[in-house]
C-alpha positions in Angstrom: -7.6 -151.6 -3.6 -4.8 -152.5 -0.7 -5.4 -155.3 1.8 -5.8 -152.7 4.7 -9.3 -151.5 3.5 -11.7 -154.3 3.2 -15.2 -153.0 2.0 -16.6 -156.3 2.7 -16.2 -156.0 6.7 -18.8 -154.0 8.4 -17.4 -151.7 11.0 -17.7 -152.9 14.7 -19.0 -150.0 16.2 -20.9 -148.1 13.3 -21.1 -143.9 14.4 -24.5 -142.3 14.7 -23.4 -139.2 12.5 -21.8 -139.3 9.0 -19.1 -136.6 10.2 -18.0 -139.0 12.8 -18.2 -142.2 10.4 -16.0 -140.2 8.1 -13.4 -139.7 11.2 -13.6 -143.0 12.1 -12.7 -144.3 8.6 -10.2 -141.8 8.1 -8.2 -142.6 11.3 -8.5 -146.5 10.6 -6.8 -145.8 6.9 -4.3 -143.1 8.5 -3.1 -145.1 11.6 -3.1 -148.3 9.3 -0.7 -146.3 6.8 1.5 -145.3 9.4 1.9 -149.0 11.4 2.5 -150.6 7.9 5.2 -147.6 7.6 6.7 -149.1 11.0 8.2 -152.3 9.3 7.3 -152.1 5.9 8.2 -155.5 3.8 9.6 -155.4 0.3 6.3 -156.4 -1.2 4.5 -154.3 1.0 6.7 -151.3 -0.3 6.2 -152.4 -3.9 2.1 -152.3 -3.5 2.4 -149.3 -2.0 4.4 -147.6 -4.4 2.5 -149.2 -7.4 -1.1 -147.8 -5.3 0.6 -144.4 -5.1 1.5 -144.3 -8.5 -2.3 -145.3 -9.4 -3.6 -142.2 -7.2 -1.0 -139.9 -8.7 -2.3 -140.9 -12.1 -6.0 -140.0 -11.5 -6.9 -136.2 -10.5 -8.4 -135.7 -7.1 -12.3 -135.9 -7.1 -14.3 -132.6 -7.5 -15.4 -131.1 -3.9 -19.1 -132.2 -4.5 -18.4 -135.8 -4.4 -17.0 -135.5 -1.1 -20.5 -134.9 -0.1 -21.3 -138.9 -0.3 -18.9 -139.0 2.7 -20.5 -136.1 4.8 -24.4 -136.9 4.6 -26.8 -138.2 7.2 -27.7 -141.1 5.9 -25.5 -144.4 6.6 -22.5 -144.6 4.4 -23.1 -147.1 1.4 -20.3 -149.0 2.3 -20.6 -151.4 -0.7 -20.6 -148.4 -3.2 -18.2 -148.4 -5.7 -17.9 -144.5 -5.2 -17.6 -144.6 -1.7 -14.8 -147.0 -2.0 -13.0 -144.8 -4.5 -13.2 -141.7 -2.6 -11.8 -143.6 0.5 -9.2 -145.1 -1.6 -8.2 -142.0 -3.0 -8.3 -140.3 0.6 -6.1 -143.0 1.6 -3.5 -142.3 -0.9 -3.7 -138.8 -1.0 -2.3 -136.7 1.9 -3.9 -133.5 1.0 -7.4 -135.1 0.5 -7.2 -137.2 3.4 -6.1 -134.0 5.9 -8.9 -131.8 4.3 -11.7 -134.7 4.8 -10.4 -134.9 8.2 -10.7 -131.2 9.2 -14.3 -131.3 7.3 -15.5 -134.3 8.8 -14.6 -132.6 12.4 -17.2 -130.3 13.1 -19.6 -130.4 10.5 -23.4 -129.4 10.8 -26.3 -130.1 8.6 -26.2 -126.7 6.9 -22.7 -127.0 6.2 -23.9 -130.5 4.6 -26.3 -129.2 2.6 -23.7 -126.6 1.2 -21.4 -129.3 0.3 -24.1 -131.2 -1.5 -24.7 -127.7 -3.6 -20.8 -128.1 -4.7 -21.7 -130.4 -7.2 -21.9 -127.2 -9.3 -18.5 -127.1 -9.2 -18.1 -130.3 -11.7 -18.1 -129.9 -15.3 -21.7 -131.6 -15.4 -22.8 -129.2 -12.6 -21.7 -126.2 -14.5 -23.2 -127.3 -17.8 -26.9 -127.7 -15.9 -26.3 -124.0 -14.6 -25.3 -122.7 -18.0 -28.4 -124.2 -19.3 -30.4 -122.6 -16.8 -28.8 -119.2 -17.1 -29.7 -119.4 -21.0 -33.4 -119.7 -20.5 -33.4 -116.8 -18.1 -35.0 -113.9 -19.8 -32.3 -110.9 -20.1 -34.0 -108.2 -18.0 -32.1 -108.0 -15.1 -31.2 -104.5 -13.5 -27.5 -105.0 -14.7 -28.9 -104.8 -18.0 -31.0 -101.9 -17.5 -28.6 -99.9 -15.9 -26.0 -99.5 -18.9 -29.3 -98.3 -21.0 -30.0 -96.0 -18.1 -26.7 -94.5 -18.3 -26.7 -94.2 -22.2 -29.7 -92.3 -22.4 -28.6 -90.0 -19.7 -25.3 -89.4 -21.3 -27.2 -88.8 -24.4 -29.5 -86.2 -23.0 -26.5 -84.4 -21.3 -24.6 -84.3 -24.7 -27.9 -83.1 -26.3 -28.3 -80.3 -23.6 -24.9 -79.2 -23.8 -25.0 -78.6 -27.9 -28.0 -77.0 -27.3 -26.8 -74.6 -24.8 -23.7 -74.0 -26.8 -26.0 -73.4 -30.0 -28.0 -70.7 -28.2 -24.7 -69.0 -26.9 -23.6 -68.9 -30.2 -26.7 -67.7 -32.0 -26.9 -65.1 -29.2 -23.4 -63.8 -29.6 -23.8 -63.8 -33.2 -27.4 -61.8 -33.1 -25.5 -59.5 -30.7 -22.6 -58.7 -32.5 -22.2 -55.1 -33.1 -21.3 -55.5 -36.6 -24.1 -57.6 -37.4 -26.4 -55.0 -35.4 -25.0 -52.3 -37.4 -26.1 -53.9 -40.9 -29.6 -54.7 -39.6 -29.9 -51.1 -38.6 -28.9 -50.3 -42.2 -31.6 -52.7 -43.3 -34.2 -51.5 -41.0 -33.8 -48.0 -42.2 -31.6 -47.8 -45.5 -31.0 -43.6 -46.0 -28.5 -43.7 -49.1 -27.8 -45.6 -52.5 -24.3 -47.5 -51.2 -24.2 -50.7 -49.6 -23.0 -51.8 -46.1 -21.1 -55.2 -45.5 -23.5 -57.9 -44.1 -26.9 -55.8 -44.6 -30.0 -57.1 -46.2 -31.8 -55.4 -49.0 -34.1 -52.6 -48.4 -35.4 -50.0 -50.4 -33.9 -46.6 -50.0 -36.0 -44.0 -47.9 -33.6 -40.8 -47.8 -36.7 -38.8 -46.7 -36.8 -40.1 -43.1 -33.6 -38.5 -41.9 -32.1 -35.2 -42.2 -28.1 -34.8 -42.5 -26.5 -35.5 -38.9 -29.6 -34.3 -37.3 -32.8 -36.2 -35.3 -35.5 -38.1 -37.2 -37.8 -35.9 -39.4 -41.5 -36.1 -40.3 -42.3 -37.5 -36.8 -40.3 -41.2 -38.0 -38.8 -41.5 -34.5 -41.2 -44.4 -34.2 -39.3 -46.1 -37.2 -35.9 -45.6 -35.5 -34.2 -49.1 -35.3 -33.2 -50.0 -31.8 -30.0 -51.9 -33.1 -28.2 -48.7 -34.1 -28.1 -47.1 -30.4 -27.6 -50.6 -29.0 -24.6 -51.6 -31.2 -23.4 -48.0 -30.5 -23.3 -48.8 -26.7 -21.6 -52.2 -27.3 -19.0 -50.4 -29.2 -18.3 -47.8 -26.9 -18.1 -50.1 -24.1 -14.9 -51.8 -25.9 -13.5 -48.7 -27.1 -13.3 -47.6 -23.2 -11.3 -51.0 -22.3 -9.1 -50.6 -25.9 -9.5 -47.0 -27.1 -6.9 -47.5 -30.1 -8.2 -51.0 -31.3 -8.7 -50.5 -35.2 -11.6 -52.9 -35.6 -13.8 -50.9 -33.0 -13.2 -47.3 -34.4 -14.2 -48.7 -37.9 -17.3 -49.9 -36.3 -17.4 -46.7 -34.3 -16.9 -44.6 -37.7 -19.5 -47.2 -39.6 -22.3 -46.2 -37.1 -21.2 -42.7 -37.3 -22.3 -42.9 -41.2 -25.4 -44.9 -40.5 -26.2 -41.7 -38.0 -25.0 -39.4 -41.0 -22.1 -37.8 -39.0 -20.0 -38.2 -41.6 -17.2 -35.9 -40.3 -16.1 -37.4 -37.4 -16.6 -41.1 -39.4 -13.9 -39.3 -42.0 -11.6 -38.4 -39.6 -11.4 -42.2 -37.8 -11.1 -43.6 -41.4 -8.8 -41.7 -42.7 -6.5 -42.2 -39.7 -6.7 -45.8 -39.8 -6.2 -45.9 -43.5 -2.9 -44.0 -42.8 -1.9 -46.3 -40.1 -2.5 -49.5 -42.2 -3.1 -52.2 -42.7 -5.4 -51.3 -45.7 -8.4 -53.3 -46.2 -11.0 -53.8 -48.7 -13.4 -53.5 -45.6 -11.6 -50.1 -44.5 -11.5 -48.5 -47.9 -15.4 -49.4 -48.3 -16.5 -47.5 -45.2 -14.1 -44.6 -46.2 -15.4 -44.4 -49.5 -19.2 -44.4 -48.2 -18.5 -41.6 -45.8 -16.9 -39.5 -48.5 -19.8 -40.1 -50.8 -22.3 -39.4 -48.6 -20.7 -36.2 -47.4 -20.2 -35.3 -51.1 -24.0 -36.0 -51.7 -25.3 -34.0 -48.8 -22.6 -31.0 -49.6 -22.3 -31.1 -53.4 -18.8 -31.6 -53.0 -17.3 -33.1 -56.3 -13.7 -33.8 -54.5 -15.4 -35.9 -51.8 -17.3 -38.2 -54.5 -14.1 -38.3 -56.6 -12.3 -39.5 -53.6 -15.2 -42.3 -53.1 -14.2 -43.6 -56.1 -10.7 -44.0 -55.8 -11.2 -45.6 -52.4 -13.4 -48.0 -54.5 -11.1 -48.9 -56.9 -8.5 -49.5 -54.5 -11.0 -51.7 -52.9 -11.6 -53.7 -56.0 -7.9 -54.1 -56.5 -8.0 -56.0 -52.8 -11.4 -58.1 -53.5 -12.5 -58.3 -57.0 -14.9 -60.7 -56.4 -17.0 -59.0 -53.4 -20.3 -57.6 -54.6 -20.9 -55.0 -51.9 -17.2 -53.1 -53.3 -18.4 -53.8 -57.0 -22.2 -52.2 -56.3 -20.9 -49.3 -54.6 -18.0 -48.8 -57.2 -20.8 -48.7 -60.2 -22.7 -46.4 -58.2 -20.0 -44.1 -58.0 -19.2 -44.4 -61.4 -22.7 -43.5 -62.5 -22.4 -40.5 -60.3 -19.1 -39.3 -61.6 -20.8 -40.1 -65.6 -18.5 -42.9 -66.0 -21.1 -45.0 -68.2 -19.3 -47.2 -69.8 -16.9 -48.6 -66.7 -20.2 -48.3 -64.8 -21.7 -51.0 -67.2 -18.9 -53.1 -67.3 -18.9 -53.2 -63.3 -22.5 -53.7 -63.4 -22.0 -56.9 -65.5 -19.2 -58.0 -63.0 -21.6 -57.5 -60.0 -24.1 -59.9 -61.5 -21.4 -62.3 -61.7 -20.7 -62.5 -58.3 -24.0 -61.5 -56.2 -26.3 -64.2 -54.9 -28.7 -62.7 -53.0 -31.8 -62.4 -55.0 -32.9 -58.9 -53.9 -29.5 -57.4 -54.5 -29.2 -59.0 -57.6 -32.9 -58.0 -58.7 -31.6 -54.1 -57.7 -28.3 -54.4 -59.8 -30.2 -55.8 -62.7 -32.5 -52.7 -63.0 -29.6 -50.3 -62.5 -27.7 -51.8 -65.5 -30.7 -51.8 -67.6 -31.6 -48.2 -66.6 -28.0 -47.4 -67.5 -28.2 -49.5 -70.9 -31.0 -47.6 -71.8 -29.4 -44.4 -70.7 -26.3 -45.0 -72.8 -28.4 -46.1 -75.8 -30.0 -42.5 -75.8 -26.7 -40.8 -75.5 -25.8 -42.9 -78.6 -29.0 -41.7 -80.6 -28.2 -38.2 -79.4 -24.4 -38.0 -80.5 -26.1 -39.3 -83.7 -28.2 -36.4 -84.5 -25.2 -33.9 -83.0 -23.2 -35.4 -85.8 -25.5 -34.8 -88.4 -26.5 -31.0 -87.6 -22.3 -30.4 -87.3 -21.4 -32.5 -90.5 -21.1 -29.5 -92.5 -21.6 -25.6 -92.6 -24.4 -26.0 -94.0 -26.3 -28.2 -91.2 -24.5 -26.0 -88.8 -26.3 -22.8 -90.3 -29.6 -24.7 -90.5 -29.2 -25.3 -86.9 -28.1 -21.7 -85.8 -31.3 -20.7 -87.5 -33.9 -23.7 -85.7 -33.8 -22.3 -81.9 -36.1 -25.7 -81.4 -33.2 -27.8 -82.8 -30.5 -26.1 -80.5 -32.4 -26.5 -77.2 -32.8 -30.2 -77.8 -28.8 -30.6 -78.4 -28.5 -28.4 -75.1 -30.7 -30.7 -73.4 -28.6 -33.7 -75.0 -25.5 -32.4 -73.5 -26.7 -31.6 -70.3 -28.4 -35.6 -69.9 -25.0 -36.7 -71.0 -22.8 -34.7 -68.3 -25.2 -34.2 -65.2 
């Protein structure tokens, strides 16, 4: 410690306040340093240089340590800590000026605040960290992220539910689906329609092109008129839209208005592009009109359409089902059996699959009967003698005529 600061010498007039004592001490230190600067000797300059190097080598005290010089109690003049602080302030101009400013006008509240600055020291920080570690983590800052998380999850779930409901509503009220439901509600013919569920055929409920018969108005499906209304609204905006025109023709088939349906579908097939769905509807219209009017030409046209649709969609069970039915109608038993077997490989719906099996079994039974009848006929026509015996047996002749009619309906 330099010669100008003598800790053993008590101050002549001790101030009453800590801030005044510190101010006086700092003034004495600074004034003594300035007075020496006027006529320094070589020895003093060497000591001063050594002292400054020693001060510069040490870091400045922590902010909380200066509270020892700012308290209300008398300065412990012989305390090593106080001596070290004053010595540092004497050699460090920054700390001396800072303490002079603090000591000039300090209140008791400011003294207490400076005392609390011990938290800025390394030991104080470790103490604070230990206290925080023992504090339960139940603050609002921890609850807020959870609240935001649950709120966001709820909003996301609500959005997904809304999107799902809208998608379900659109699917349930799609005109194509509504037509399929109308078919399932009232299946009036053997042929199938795309997307329709299984239903037993109940043709007696309707008359061709007319109103429901036998008081069956209460059994009418509301889906058909609803689908028709939606289709008409779309066609008002786009009269030449091929998709909506095809759905209009499909609704005509369900209403047994086959002539307008065929007119629309033939025009769409001629304009193209030709799809299996378009050919399927066209075949249904021709087949139903041929069945209602007895037109062989319409039913032949229906089978031609279905064969073309089969080429475009070989694995479509609806196409295969209708094609097999049309082949049966045209007396093409062997082709129908082969088509039914293909159908059974592609169909997945158990109810439609069961109907296909029933039809195939009935057709195979019919085919076996035809083979038996053919064998009997060959026996009667094997020689002139058997033919003469047949001519004389009227019962045998009637049986053979029945066989021929059974084989060619």
